[in-house]
N, C-alpha and C positions, 0 to 999 in steps of 0.2 A: 430543700426538704423542706424549709422555715416559711418560701414562700406558696410550697403547697399545700401545709398545715393552714393558712393563712385564707386560702384560697377558700378547702373544704373547710373551713372555721364558718366563714359567710355564708358559706351556701346552706353550713347546716342549721345559720340562723336565719334566713328569710325562708328554711321549706319551718322552721317553728313559728317565724310571723303570721305565715299564711296558714297554716294550722291552728295557731290562736285563733287568727280571725275570721277561720272557718264556724267554728266555734260559737263565734260573737254575733255573727250577724245572723242567725239561721230564726228562721221568722220562728217567735211566740206567741203572734197573735192571737187572740179571739177566734175562732172559723165560724165566717160567714155564710149564714143561706142566704140564696136568691129571695126578691122578693116575691107575695105571691100573686099571685093572676085573677080576675076574676073569670069563673068556669064558663056563667054566660054567653060575659062579654066574648071570647075566645072564641064560644062557637059561629057568634056571627059574623064577627072578623072575618072566619075561617070562609065561609059561602059568598061575605061581599067580595071578600079577595079572589076567590076565584072565577069570579065575572071577570074581573081583569086578567085573567092568565087566561080563560077560553080565546082571548082574541091575540092571533096571532102576528104580534107587530117587530115583525123581520126588518132589520133596519132598511130606514124610507129611502129610497134608493130612483131620481124622480124616471129613469129608465125602466123601471120594473112598475112604476107606473101604480103603486103600494101604498099610498095616503088616505088611500077610503080606510082602511085598517085603522089607522092612528084617530081620524075620523068620528069611529067607531069605538074605538076606544074612549075620547072626552066622551062622546055622549054618556056611556058607562059611567066614567069619571061624575060628570054633572047631576047622576039620577043619585052616585054614592055621596057626594056631599055638594051638596045645593050650594048651605051655608055661606061656603067659599065661593062658588061662580055666581054667587048672588052678591055678595059683599068686595069682593076685590078685584084690583083690575085687570086687567085679560088681554096679555099681547099673542096675536101667533104669528109665527113667522113660515114664513115659506116653506113649506115640506112638514108641519104640524110641529115646533120645538116650540115651546109654549114658556110664557116668562109671566108671574102673576103677581103684583103689587098689593100686600095690605098695609094700610097706611098704619102709622101707629101715634105715638104722643107727640115721636120726636123723631129726626132721620138724622140723627148725629153720628150713629152707631147702628147705620143699620145692618141685619143677615140674611144670608142670603142657605137654602134648603137646596137641596138637590140632587135629582136622582135622575135616570131617564128611561123612555117609554120604551126603545126597542130593545129585541130581543137576537140572539142566533137563532140560526137553523137547531134544526131537530130532525133525526131521520131515527121516528114511529118505529120500526123492526127495535132499535136496540131498547127500546124502554117497556114498562112494566102493564105503563099505561098507556095512553095517545095523550104528546108532549102538548097541547095542548087542551088541554081535557079539564080543567085545575082540579080534580080526583080526590075531594075528601076524604081521609080515614079518618080515625079515634084518635091519631096523636100532628097530622101534617097535610098540609094543601102542598101537591106532584103540579108540576111542568116548567116548562121553558120560561126564565126570568121572574118564577119564585126569589130565587138566591140577586139575581141579578137583572136589574132593581128593581123589578115592581115592590117587591117587600116591603123597600124603604118608602118607593114614592108612595104606596098605599098607606105607611103608619105616617107619615109626616100631613097630610091630604085628613087625615082622620084625628087628629091632633086637633090640628087648626079649625077644622067644621064642627068638634064639640065645645072647642073652646071663641068658638063664633054664635053657635046657640048659646050659649051662657053665660052671653052678655059681656065675656071678655074683651078690651083691649087693647093691644100687645104697645108697651113701653117705645117700642123705637118699631119703623119700617122694617114688617117683616116679604123678604121677597123669595119665589120657588122659579125655579128652572128645570125644566126637563124639557132635554132633546130626543130625538129621534133618530139620531146617528151616529149613539156615539160608538156601537159597537166596529161600527167602520171609521170610523179615527173623522166624521163629518166636521163641520162648521156649525153644527146647530148652536151647543152653549156658546160660541163664539159669539155670536148675535146675538144674544143674551150681555154679554160683556162689553160690547158695540154701543149698545142701548145702554147699558149704565155706565158708561163711560162721556154717552153724549150726553146726557143726562147728570154728570157730575154725581153720581152714588160712588162712593167709596165703601165697601162692605167691610165694617166692624172686624167681621168672621165670614166662612165659607163654611160647609160641610156637606160632602158630598159620596161617594158610596168610596172605599178602601178595605181599612183593615175593620174586624166586627172581634166579639169577646170568642175567639177559641179558646178551646179545653185540648188539653194533651198538648201544645203546641210546641214545649220544647220536653226534651226526657228527664224523668225523674218527676215534674214539675203536673200538680194537680189541679192549681189555683186557676182558673180563667188568667186569659192576658185580654187587656182590652187592647188591641193595637191602632194606633193613633199616625195613621199616610203623612211625613210630612217633606216631601220628598215623592220626587219618578224621575222609573229613569230612561234615558234617552231612548230613539227610536233608529233607525238604521238599516236602510236595505243596500246591500252591495254583491252585484254584478258581476262576477269571476267568468275570464269568457279564455279558452285556450282553441289557440287557430291551427292548422294546419293544410298540407294540398292535397288530405284525402284520399280518397283509395279505392280498392274493393276489401275487402274482407281477410280474399284468401292468402296476401301474400301482404298482413300489418306490421307495418313501420314498428319501432319504441318510439317510447315516449308521446304515444296521440296524444290527441285533447283530453280526452280521457281516460290515460293512465297519467298524467301530467294533471291532472283534476285531483283526482282519488288521491294521489302523493301529495298533492297540495292538503287535502283534509286531515286524513293521516298523520300530519305533520301537529296543523294544526289542534287534533285530537291527542296525541304523544305530549306535544310538546308547549303547552297551551303558551301562547305569544302574551296573553293581555294584564297589564298589571295587576296585584293583589292586592287591599289596603283595605284597612275596616275605617268606614266612619263614624264617629263617635254614634250617631244616631241606632247606630247597626250594636254597638258597642251598650247600647244605653237597651239594647233587648234584655243582653243578658246580666247585665249590672242590676235589672229588675228584679228579672227570673230569679237570681244566682240563692237567695235567702230560702227560697222556695223549695232549691233541689234537693236531692241526697246524697249526703255527707262527700261523696265523689265528685259528681259536679260543681256541687256548693264548694268543693277544694279547688278545681281550675276557673271556674266564672265568677266565682266571688274575690279573686285575689287578680286582677285584670291588670293593674302594677306590676306581678310582677311574672304573670303567666298572657298576657295580653301576643306575644309575640309566637308563641308554641302556636294558641289557639289561631292565629288569622293564618297561622302553615298549613296545618291539620284542618279545619273547616272543609275546605275545596276538595280534599282528599275525602270525605265521611259519604257528604252525596252534592248532587246538584246542586240544591237547594242553599245552601255551604257556598258553593262558589258561587250562586244569583246574586248572593248578600254583597260580597267581596270584589266581583270582578266587572264590569264589563264582560258580557258572554257573548259566546259567536255558537250559531245553531244553524245548520244546511238543510234549507229544508226545500227547493226545488233544482231541480237538473233537466235538462233536455243538449240529445247526442243529435243522429242523423234521423233520418227519417224513414231507415228502412234497418231492417237487424243484417245485411252483409255490406255497407257502404261506411268506411271510415270516413269520425263528418271530418267537415275544413273548420267547425266550429264547433263547442260543445260551450256549457256554460251550467254554474251552480250559481243559487242564489243565498248569499248569508245574511242570517236574520240577527243582530245584535241588540241591544240593549247596554247604553252605556250608563256607566257610574258619571256625575261628576267631577272627578279626578283625572276621566281619562273620558275626554267629551270626541260625539262626535269624529268629528276633522282630527286629532289626535289617532282613535282606534281605525280611523280609515288609515291612516299609512302606516302603524304596523300590520294590516294585512297587506295594503300595496307592495310595502317592502318585500313582505314575506313573498306575496303570489310572483313577482321578480322574478323569484330563487329558480322559480319552476315556469320562466317563459307565458304567464298570465297575466294578463290586461284585467283591474277593477277600475269601478266605477258606481259611483254612489247614487240608485234609483231614486233612493225617497228616505227624510229620514227627516229628525225632530231633536233637542237638543233636551238634557235631563233638566227637571220643574229649578225654579230658584228653589231652597231649602227654607218652609215657615218656620215663622216664631214659635220657638217652645218656652220663652222665657220672658212673653208681653201677657197681660190682662185675660185675652183673648183663649190661652194655652190654658190657662190657670181658670178657664171659668169651664171651658170643656171639661179638664178635670175633677171640677166640683161636681159637675153634673152624671158625669161617667160615674162617679164613687157613693154616689147618692141614692142612682139606678139598679145598680149594678156592684153590690155593697161587697161581693163573693170576689171580684175578680182586681187584678193589677195591672194599670197604664200602663202603658210606654210609648213613646215616638219609632217610628220603624221606616224604613225605604220602601216605598212600593215601585215590585219587580216588571209590573202590567199599565198601562196608562191607563186616563182618565179624564173628564171633563174636568177634574178640578183643574188642571193647567192650566185653563186659562183662567180663569178666575186668578192667576197667581199676580196677573199683569198691574190688577188693582184690587191685591191688600197682600199684607205678609200673614196672614193669618187664614189661608186656604186648609180646611183640611177632611182628610181621607178618612173617616171613620161611620164604620155602618154598625146602629146599634143593635146588632142581630148575634143572635148565640147560636154557636157556631165548634163539630169537632170535625180535626181532620178527615174522615170517609165524610161527609156533609160537602166541606169544602170541595170536595173531590169531584163533587155534581156539577159543580159551575162547569157551564157550556160541556157540561158531558150529559151522559145517560141519567134516567129517574133522577132528575135535579127538583129539590123539594126543599120546605121548610117550616119547623113544627109550631104550631099553632099558636105555641107561651112565644115564638119568638117575634110574633105581630103585636100581641094583647103590649107585650116587655119595650120592644119600640114605640109605641102608638104612646108610652106613659113616659117615655126618657123625652122623645120630641116638646111630646107638654110643657116638662119642665124647662125643655131645652128655653121655649119661647116665654115660658114664664117670667122664669129668674132670670130674663135676662133685658139689665135695668138701664 
């Protein structure tokens, strides 16, 4: 009985400590407001940017012979940013990917700014406005690529163009890398990396697409979160094949290929086979947000020292995003059986697309799938793969510099590192720098985020002016 009282006393003491900490950590700082922009500049930028959206630069593919669209975009950009094209050295790779160099006073701490030119296709039937109309409304610009990522492409080109116009010379060399095949995991950005390596360039900091300034990103958090991607999950496609002797559907056997595949998929769905673990970069998101949460959430997320095991167990159960943050994910995306409705297939397969965590890489994840598939007499084969990127430093001067510029330009936001669930061209640059960060200085809410690669993609006019201001500061303050 005494032992029970001691245990209950310890639990009470821990909960009391958590309760007191919840009160202490509450954010009591003065509410900051976003910086104001210039309404005249806002309209000019929107109409200029619309011209870039009107060019349907679907990802470059040689077999489609669509290089003309990218050449058209380059011509428009030369008209919009004449000073950049006049002053900066420019290299155009096969396929239209670009690498610009703005020579600074020093080459000791070069900076690389990135955004891709290509976009994914769009079905006009699903859109309120034509997806490549570049429609400008009172508050927004609509069109494929407004978010992903012509907005940042426009913003830093505009920032550079204005600085050159005003006679500014950067303290350090500035590079601009822009690929035409990011959306299809091409090698346009890799060509820039290879060129920089060949010329001995080791970037001090690289900034590509990734996180943004997101409102309502977490429950009860009203403060915008500036999410800085410091790692990308890996990518793997596994073909899972089941075989049989085939036959006529009038006398179906048990355990046919499709039945075994279905049982395997059901097993993966019901008893998730991958590890669940919280990386420090994921924990940081909640730790940074906790002081700004309502009391109940703050009690839970503000006391990681006590509740981390509980949070780690609960998050994957709450939604798919929680699962993606903490595990290698499995998505069954394609399948094929026989070529006729009345034939039992002699071979059927499904494709599983995995997004792997660094603590369970492609090889280990594949072994899990292969072992489980064997129980259903299913063969497993990797058809495509790439491992997760190295984790970029969050303790060096480059990261601290990025935090400073975010705080100055988005004083109402709180910045946090996080894990990228998808892939970007930034992963190539991890080979030549420890400071490859994935952050787009664009304000978004969850509804706007859902438009990326979806219908009615759009961006607020104010987001463009804010992004341009951010990039100007990012360049000017870099010493």
